[in-house]
C-alpha positions as a Python dict, from the first residue, in 0.01 Angstrom:
ca = {
    (1, 'M'): (0, 0, 0),
    (2, 'A'): (-288, 213, -65),
    (3, 'Q'): (-260, 95, -406),
    (4, 'I'): (-259, -248, -350),
    (5, 'V'): (-559, -215, -120),
    (6, 'L'): (-776, -65, -408),
    (7, 'L'): (-666, -312, -635),
    (8, 'M'): (-803, -604, -366),
    (9, 'F'): (-1108, -388, -310),
    (10, 'G'): (-1185, -350, -674),
    (11, 'G'): (-1101, -726, -729),
    (12, 'A'): (-1333, -823, -475),
    (13, 'V'): (-1605, -594, -634),
    (14, 'G'): (-1555, -699, -990),
    (15, 'A'): (-1570, -1106, -883),
    (16, 'A'): (-1899, -1044, -689),
    (17, 'A'): (-2036, -852, -1008),
    (18, 'R'): (-1910, -1150, -1236),
    (19, 'Y'): (-2085, -1399, -1000),
    (20, 'F'): (-2415, -1227, -991),
    (21, 'T'): (-2389, -1163, -1396),
    (22, 'S'): (-2318, -1498, -1443),
    (23, 'V'): (-2632, -1623, -1226),
    (24, 'F'): (-2879, -1369, -1366),
    (25, 'T'): (-2747, -1457, -1741),
    (26, 'H'): (-2842, -1851, -1686),
    (27, 'K'): (-3132, -1790, -1514),
    (28, 'W'): (-3252, -1602, -1820),
    (29, 'L'): (-3079, -1767, -2091),
    (30, 'G'): (-3005, -2113, -1984),
    (31, 'M'): (-2697, -2333, -1913),
    (32, 'G'): (-2653, -2474, -2261),
    (33, 'F'): (-2422, -2222, -2370),
    (34, 'P'): (-2157, -2032, -2152),
    (35, 'W'): (-2382, -1696, -2166),
    (36, 'G'): (-2230, -1565, -1824),
    (37, 'T'): (-1894, -1553, -1988),
    (38, 'L'): (-1988, -1379, -2291),
    (39, 'V'): (-2190, -1100, -2127),
    (40, 'A'): (-1937, -1049, -1839),
    (41, 'N'): (-1658, -1022, -2109),
    (42, 'S'): (-1890, -801, -2357),
    (43, 'L'): (-2017, -595, -2061),
    (44, 'G'): (-1635, -546, -1946),
    (45, 'A'): (-1525, -437, -2276),
    (46, 'L'): (-1830, -177, -2313),
    (47, 'I'): (-1745, -10, -1972),
    (48, 'I'): (-1357, -37, -2013),
    (49, 'G'): (-1389, 151, -2387),
    (50, 'V'): (-1644, 431, -2216),
    (51, 'L'): (-1440, 478, -1921),
    (52, 'W'): (-1110, 497, -2106),
    (53, 'G'): (-1275, 742, -2375),
    (54, 'L'): (-1407, 938, -2097),
    (55, 'W'): (-1070, 989, -1923),
    (56, 'E'): (-816, 934, -2192),
    (57, 'R'): (-762, 1304, -2248),
    (58, 'K'): (-804, 1423, -1867),
    (59, 'G'): (-601, 1159, -1748),
    (60, 'M'): (-702, 981, -1409),
    (61, 'S'): (-490, 851, -1104),
    (62, 'V'): (-307, 542, -1077),
    (63, 'E'): (-472, 451, -805),
    (64, 'L'): (-793, 489, -973),
    (65, 'K'): (-659, 296, -1298),
    (66, 'S'): (-554, 33, -1044),
    (67, 'F'): (-923, 17, -882),
    (68, 'L'): (-1121, 4, -1214),
    (69, 'F'): (-915, -136, -1472),
    (70, 'V'): (-719, -389, -1314),
    (71, 'G'): (-937, -438, -1009),
    (72, 'V'): (-1299, -445, -1075),
    (73, 'L'): (-1297, -505, -1462),
    (74, 'G'): (-967, -724, -1432),
    (75, 'S'): (-1200, -988, -1206),
    (76, 'F'): (-1527, -913, -1389),
    (77, 'T'): (-1375, -1036, -1707),
    (78, 'T'): (-1195, -1343, -1740),
    (79, 'F'): (-1021, -1526, -1997),
    (80, 'S'): (-923, -1839, -1798),
    (81, 'T'): (-1291, -1890, -1774),
    (82, 'F'): (-1335, -1849, -2150),
    (83, 'S'): (-1076, -2078, -2207),
    (84, 'L'): (-1180, -2349, -1954),
    (85, 'E'): (-1522, -2316, -2129),
    (86, 'N'): (-1424, -2368, -2477),
    (87, 'L'): (-1196, -2689, -2372),
    (88, 'N'): (-1492, -2861, -2203),
    (89, 'L'): (-1717, -2788, -2532),
    (90, 'L'): (-1477, -2895, -2758),
    (91, 'K'): (-1410, -3191, -2518),
    (92, 'S'): (-1789, -3269, -2547),
    (93, 'G'): (-1773, -3253, -2931),
    (94, 'E'): (-1968, -2932, -2929),
    (95, 'Y'): (-1702, -2789, -3187),
    (96, 'K'): (-1943, -2533, -3363),
    (97, 'L'): (-2068, -2406, -3024),
    (98, 'A'): (-1716, -2359, -2935),
    (99, 'L'): (-1621, -2177, -3242),
    (100, 'F'): (-1947, -1955, -3203),
    (101, 'N'): (-1800, -1912, -2826),
    (102, 'I'): (-1454, -1797, -2951),
    (103, 'L'): (-1611, -1562, -3221),
    (104, 'A'): (-1850, -1412, -3062),
    (105, 'N'): (-1658, -1323, -2724),
    (106, 'N'): (-1355, -1161, -2928),
    (107, 'I'): (-1567, -1012, -3229),
    (108, 'L'): (-1816, -860, -2997),
    (109, 'A'): (-1584, -732, -2698),
    (110, 'L'): (-1360, -571, -2977),
    (111, 'T'): (-1666, -399, -3073),
    (112, 'L'): (-1819, -307, -2780),
    (113, 'V'): (-1465, -166, -2654),
    (114, 'I'): (-1459, 57, -2956),
    (115, 'I'): (-1805, 180, -2954),
    (116, 'G'): (-1779, 234, -2561),
    (117, 'Y'): (-1435, 417, -2621),
    (118, 'V'): (-1617, 617, -2891),
    (119, 'V'): (-1912, 695, -2665),
    (120, 'G'): (-1657, 804, -2390),
    (121, 'R'): (-1505, 1042, -2615),
    (122, 'W'): (-1848, 1179, -2728),
    (123, 'V'): (-1932, 1255, -2382),
    (124, 'S'): (-1637, 1387, -2258),
    (125, 'H'): (-1597, 1627, -2520),
    (126, 'W'): (-1974, 1723, -2511),
    (127, 'S'): (-1940, 1769, -2116),
    (128, 'Q'): (-1610, 2009, -2184),
    (129, 'S'): (-1780, 2216, -2435),
    (130, 'E'): (-2056, 2355, -2187),
}
């Protein structure tokens, strides 16, 4: 039961962070492109890569994994919003923007999760050698 409560709390934290990320990003970059989703998905990929790289060797509790990976980061990043935004771009004839959005989200997120993982492993290795 505690794991479910942690998962729900993590989801609330991630959803609030996602909302504020989108609001800030749209104020900064404008509303002509779904920048909020791109930023949230990319930042979430970087964070999950760093955390996984940090804790891969040491391991982490099931509760912490549920809270961070499923709860916080699962609700912070969002594939459903990404899909809906692409549908709306396609419906409005913005084919180039839709293609850019699809490629940018996937390439950037994959690149950042790899970078995050490498950084996390480096920090983990560095902290163990002291």
